VOGU-3710 file (C-alpha; in Angstrom, 3 decimals, decimal comma):
1> maidaliqgr> 157,570/63,793/-13,745  156,714/60,339/-12,281  157,965/58,757/-9,050  158,125/54,954/-8,285  155,688/54,506/-5,477  154,094/51,990/-3,253  150,781/53,247/-1,915  148,686/51,519/0,673  145,047/52,355/1,226  141,429/51,304/0,696
11> lhgdpvrret> 139,376/51,545/-2,411  136,935/54,506/-2,413  134,174/53,212/-4,650  134,286/50,081/-6,868  136,911/49,849/-9,576  135,542/50,562/-13,057  136,337/48,429/-16,180  136,749/50,549/-19,276  138,050/49,931/-22,847  140,434/51,921/-25,034
21> ktgrayatar> 139,337/52,983/-28,587  141,017/49,862/-29,790  138,951/47,629/-27,419  141,739/46,901/-24,939  140,472/46,617/-21,330  141,746/48,690/-18,503  140,496/49,633/-14,961  140,282/52,799/-13,110  139,905/53,255/-9,295  140,226/55,751/-6,480
31> lavtdgdggq> 142,275/54,892/-3,361  141,759/56,603/-0,110  145,195/56,992/1,595  146,319/58,631/4,843  149,500/60,721/5,053  151,864/60,806/7,956  149,931/63,706/9,494  146,621/61,709/9,469  145,259/63,641/6,453  143,145/61,714/3,919
41> hlvsaiafda> 143,911/61,985/0,186  142,393/60,351/-2,806  144,653/58,884/-5,425  143,356/58,193/-8,876  144,607/54,789/-10,266  144,662/53,377/-13,589  145,891/49,959/-14,684  146,431/48,502/-18,198  148,193/45,192/-17,417  145,550/42,448/-18,012
51> dvvqqllalc> 146,460/40,546/-14,737  146,474/43,785/-12,711  143,130/44,747/-14,271  141,609/41,372/-13,398  142,905/41,644/-9,785  141,703/45,160/-9,405  138,179/44,455/-10,771  137,831/41,509/-8,315  137,927/44,097/-5,443  135,127/46,343/-4,252
61> dgdalaaage> 134,626/49,523/-2,213  136,479/49,512/1,063  138,912/46,626/0,288  142,460/47,155/1,480  145,291/47,071/-1,080  148,833/48,152/-1,759  149,529/49,345/-5,299  152,974/49,889/-6,885  153,542/52,083/-10,027  154,300/55,434/-11,372
71> lsastftakt> 152,917/58,289/-9,115  152,377/61,825/-10,696  151,559/64,734/-8,579  149,877/68,021/-9,713  147,378/70,509/-8,334  143,894/71,588/-9,281  141,646/74,461/-8,258  138,453/73,321/-6,490  135,098/75,087/-7,098  135,701/76,976/-3,889
81> gevrpslrll> 138,872/78,378/-5,320  141,086/76,396/-3,084  144,220/74,814/-4,715  144,365/71,084/-3,918  146,862/68,329/-4,657  146,054/65,811/-7,393  147,676/62,372/-7,242  147,595/59,871/-10,130  149,058/56,316/-10,168  149,822/54,243/-13,152
91> vhailtpytv> 149,530/50,842/-11,443  152,006/48,083/-12,329  151,173/45,632/-9,504  148,809/45,307/-6,512  148,855/43,232/-3,481  145,809/42,519/-1,354  145,050/40,365/1,698  143,255/37,970/-0,666  146,371/37,622/-2,846  148,529/37,006/0,259
101> rrrreaatdr> 146,251/34,257/1,491  146,118/32,690/-1,917  149,917/32,761/-2,310  150,390/31,326/1,203  148,001/28,468/0,567  149,788/27,730/-2,772  153,170/27,717/-1,184  151,864/25,416/1,661  150,476/23,027/-0,988  153,803/23,020/-2,845
111> rdggthttrt> 155,813/22,478/0,323  154,005/19,581/1,945  151,105/18,497/-0,254  148,659/20,607/1,722  149,161/18,869/5,024  150,840/21,883/6,786  148,743/23,565/9,460  149,267/26,968/10,850  150,255/27,212/14,469  147,915/29,083/16,669
121> pdrqrrhsaa> 149,482/30,763/19,722  148,342/27,900/21,928  149,773/25,254/19,451  152,968/27,308/19,229  153,419/27,278/23,025  152,875/23,522/23,154  155,348/22,937/20,370  157,949/25,212/22,045  157,487/23,383/25,352  157,990/20,050/23,614
131> lraqqplpdd> 161,132/21,221/22,035  162,419/22,439/25,333  161,665/19,080/26,962  163,671/17,102/24,479  166,804/15,609/25,910  170,110/17,080/24,635  171,919/15,233/21,871  175,069/13,299/22,793  177,374/15,770/21,099  175,913/18,743/23,075
141> dlgglpl> 178,469/18,107/25,940  181,341/20,653/25,194  183,773/18,676/27,310  184,212/21,430/29,910  184,975/24,116/27,471  184,040/27,600/28,752  181,164/29,280/26,928
//
């Protein structure tokens, strides 16, 4: 049984590039994730899509990412005899802070030719104050209508 899942965590070790018997590239990785109770779990991830493989291999140990795909859960018996959960994710897409930054920059370039600047909190305060200081437009008078 597989569950559609979106998992957020950090890479535990560098992703590894591998090849199938037919020479097709894929990547494997382990993600360290935290559950709602604060417990740490490792999720084994595998990606076959060429774009996802390329994105995954560009990351390294400790990088944050969100991965979407098919999650499978099972158990295994550790050397100590303890039964532990095993989580595997067939990754269909990933999102990283690097991806977000690149997409924002690309969207900015498309929107205004790259002249858009992000407002820092100080610039935002000055911008808001300037908007408040503007005189009302002539049609702002409601002619005595109650609000």
